C-alpha positions as CSV (number, residue, x, y, z in Angstrom):
1,M,55.2,55.6,5.4
2,T,58.4,54.1,4.0
3,D,60.0,55.3,0.8
4,R,58.9,52.1,-0.9
5,A,55.3,52.4,0.2
6,Q,55.3,56.0,-1.0
7,W,56.6,55.4,-4.5
8,Q,54.3,52.4,-4.8
9,K,51.3,54.5,-3.8
10,W,52.2,57.2,-6.3
11,A,52.7,54.6,-9.1
12,M,49.4,52.8,-8.4
13,E,47.5,56.1,-8.3
14,L,49.1,57.3,-11.6
15,Q,48.3,53.9,-13.2
16,A,44.7,54.0,-12.0
17,L,44.2,57.6,-13.2
18,A,45.7,56.8,-16.6
19,Q,43.6,53.6,-17.0
20,A,40.4,55.6,-16.2
21,G,41.4,58.3,-18.6
22,L,42.2,55.8,-21.4
23,F,38.7,54.2,-20.9
24,Y,36.6,57.3,-20.6
25,G,38.6,59.8,-22.6
26,R,37.6,60.8,-26.2
27,D,40.1,63.4,-27.3
28,K,43.0,61.8,-29.1
29,F,45.6,64.1,-27.6
30,D,44.3,63.4,-24.1
31,L,44.5,59.7,-24.8
32,E,48.1,60.1,-25.8
33,R,48.8,61.9,-22.6
34,Y,47.1,59.2,-20.5
35,Q,49.0,56.5,-22.2
36,R,52.3,58.3,-21.4
37,I,51.2,58.6,-17.7
38,R,50.6,54.9,-17.7
39,D,54.0,54.2,-19.2
40,I,55.7,56.4,-16.6
41,A,53.9,54.5,-13.8
42,A,55.1,51.2,-15.2
43,E,58.6,52.6,-15.6
44,M,58.6,53.7,-11.9
45,A,57.5,50.2,-10.8
46,A,60.1,48.5,-13.0
47,L,62.9,50.7,-11.7
48,H,62.0,50.1,-8.0
49,T,61.2,46.4,-8.2
50,G,64.0,45.4,-10.6
51,L,61.4,43.5,-12.8
52,P,61.6,43.8,-16.6
53,L,59.4,46.5,-17.9
54,E,57.4,44.1,-20.0
55,R,56.7,42.0,-16.9
56,V,55.5,45.0,-15.0
57,Q,53.3,46.1,-17.8
58,D,51.7,42.7,-18.0
59,L,51.0,42.7,-14.2
60,F,50.3,46.4,-13.7
61,C,48.8,47.7,-16.9
62,N,46.7,44.9,-18.3
63,E,43.1,46.0,-17.5
64,T,40.6,48.5,-18.9
65,G,37.9,50.5,-17.3
66,Y,37.8,52.0,-13.8
67,Q,40.3,50.2,-11.7
68,T,39.1,48.4,-8.6
69,P,40.7,46.0,-6.1
70,K,40.9,42.3,-6.8
71,L,39.0,40.0,-4.5
72,D,40.8,37.1,-2.6
73,T,38.7,34.8,-0.4
74,R,40.1,32.8,2.6
75,A,38.1,30.1,4.3
76,A,38.3,29.5,8.1
77,I,37.2,25.9,8.9
78,F,37.5,24.5,12.5
79,Q,37.5,21.2,14.2
80,G,37.3,21.8,17.9
81,E,40.2,24.1,18.8
82,K,42.1,23.6,15.5
83,I,41.9,25.4,12.1
84,L,42.3,23.9,8.7
85,L,45.4,24.8,6.7
86,V,46.6,23.6,3.3
87,Q,50.2,23.1,2.4
88,E,51.4,24.6,-0.9
89,S,54.2,23.4,-3.2
90,D,56.7,25.6,-1.4
91,L,55.8,23.6,1.8
92,R,54.3,26.7,3.5
93,W,50.8,26.7,4.8
94,S,47.7,28.9,4.2
95,L,44.0,29.1,4.7
96,P,42.4,27.6,1.6
97,G,41.4,30.3,-0.9
98,G,42.2,32.3,-4.0
99,W,41.0,34.9,-6.5
100,V,37.3,35.2,-6.9
101,D,36.2,34.0,-10.3
102,V,34.3,36.5,-12.4
103,D,31.2,34.3,-12.6
104,L,31.0,33.4,-8.9
105,S,29.8,35.2,-5.7
106,V,32.2,35.5,-2.8
107,G,30.4,32.7,-1.0
108,E,30.4,30.4,-4.0
109,N,34.1,31.1,-4.6
110,T,35.0,30.3,-1.0
111,V,33.2,26.9,-1.2
112,K,34.9,26.2,-4.6
113,E,38.4,27.0,-3.3
114,V,38.0,24.7,-0.3
115,R,36.8,21.9,-2.5
116,E,39.7,22.3,-4.9
117,E,42.5,22.8,-2.4
118,A,41.3,20.6,0.5
119,G,38.8,18.2,-1.0
120,L,36.2,19.3,1.5
121,E,32.5,20.3,1.2
122,V,31.6,23.3,3.3
123,T,29.0,26.0,3.7
124,A,30.1,29.7,3.8
125,D,28.4,31.1,6.9
126,F,29.5,34.7,7.4
127,V,32.2,37.2,6.6
128,I,34.8,37.6,9.4
129,A,36.7,40.5,7.8
130,L,37.2,42.6,4.7
131,Q,40.9,43.6,4.7
132,N,43.1,45.8,2.5
133,R,45.9,43.3,1.8
134,D,48.7,45.8,1.9
135,L,47.8,46.8,5.5
136,H,48.3,43.2,6.7
137,N,50.5,41.1,4.3
138,E,53.9,41.4,2.8
139,P,55.3,42.0,0.2
140,P,53.1,44.9,-1.1
141,Y,51.5,44.3,-4.5
142,L,51.3,46.7,-7.5
143,Y,47.5,46.5,-7.4
144,G,44.8,46.6,-4.8
145,I,43.5,43.5,-3.2
146,C,40.5,43.0,-0.8
147,K,40.9,39.9,1.3
148,V,37.6,38.4,2.4
149,F,37.8,36.0,5.4
150,V,34.8,33.7,5.6
151,L,33.9,31.4,8.5
152,C,32.8,28.0,7.1
153,S,31.1,24.9,8.4
154,L,32.4,21.4,7.4
155,V,29.9,19.2,5.6
156,G,32.1,16.3,4.5
157,G,34.9,15.2,2.2
158,S,38.7,14.5,2.6
159,F,41.9,15.8,1.1
160,Q,42.5,14.8,-2.5
161,P,45.8,15.3,-4.5
162,N,45.5,18.4,-6.7
163,L,47.5,20.9,-8.7
164,E,47.5,23.6,-6.0
165,T,48.2,22.0,-2.6
166,V,50.2,18.9,-1.4
167,D,48.7,18.4,2.0
168,S,46.2,19.6,4.6
169,G,45.8,19.5,8.3
170,Y,44.2,21.0,11.4
171,F,46.4,23.1,13.7
172,P,45.9,24.8,17.1
173,L,46.7,28.5,17.3
174,D,49.8,27.9,19.5
175,A,51.3,25.4,17.1
176,L,51.0,26.8,13.6
177,P,53.3,25.5,10.9
178,P,55.4,27.9,8.7
179,L,52.9,30.2,7.0
180,S,52.7,31.6,3.5
181,T,52.5,35.1,5.0
182,N,51.9,36.8,1.7
183,K,48.5,35.1,1.9
184,V,47.8,34.7,5.6
185,T,49.5,35.7,8.8
186,E,49.4,34.4,12.4
187,E,47.5,37.6,13.3
188,Q,44.9,36.9,10.6
189,I,44.5,33.3,11.8
190,K,44.0,34.5,15.4
191,M,41.3,36.9,14.1
192,C,39.5,33.8,12.7
193,F,39.8,32.0,16.0
194,D,38.3,35.1,17.7
195,A,35.4,35.1,15.3
196,Y,34.9,31.3,15.8
197,H,34.6,31.8,19.6
198,A,32.5,34.9,19.5
199,D,28.8,34.7,20.4
200,H,28.1,37.6,18.1
201,W,30.8,38.7,15.7
202,T,30.8,42.0,13.9
203,T,32.6,41.9,10.5
204,L,35.9,43.8,10.7
205,L,36.3,46.4,8.0
206,D,39.5,48.2,7.0
């Protein structure tokens, strides 16, 4: 484990312990101690990332209750031997997807993200993989993320201009465009191709 990964792991664990303590604790002195632990975790993160402390606190210490990973869905949609990718404003490409809305299921959110980012109607067929983002994507984040890759079937529609993406297209595995690797890597896209071609796919689980 690199020095960066180790300090980040410590900071995330301290923050999660402090958040749980602040939520479940009752003694005022314990609550004061938990708050100080949370402050220390944020100070560690700010020191190592170079971000302003206030920004780290907003990203890192803005929740209550028992801390759990955030959910990110990614849709794998195929036409023949090509997979759908959407182009973002930085001109890099990704599988359509995003954070799971609190009032939607994983399947519903996958369908919604495809509609918003690619203008397509799809069905969410099955889960290809549940991945711990920090084991597969860079850079590491200061909170846990579970990435859910979902194989989808195209129903209809066409790309429409929107606030999140500037273009879409289908690409073969051996001719992928520059990827937004913080969201999806070539290895993850290959995994989707493998699932698409499999007669019986078993969901991969980190």
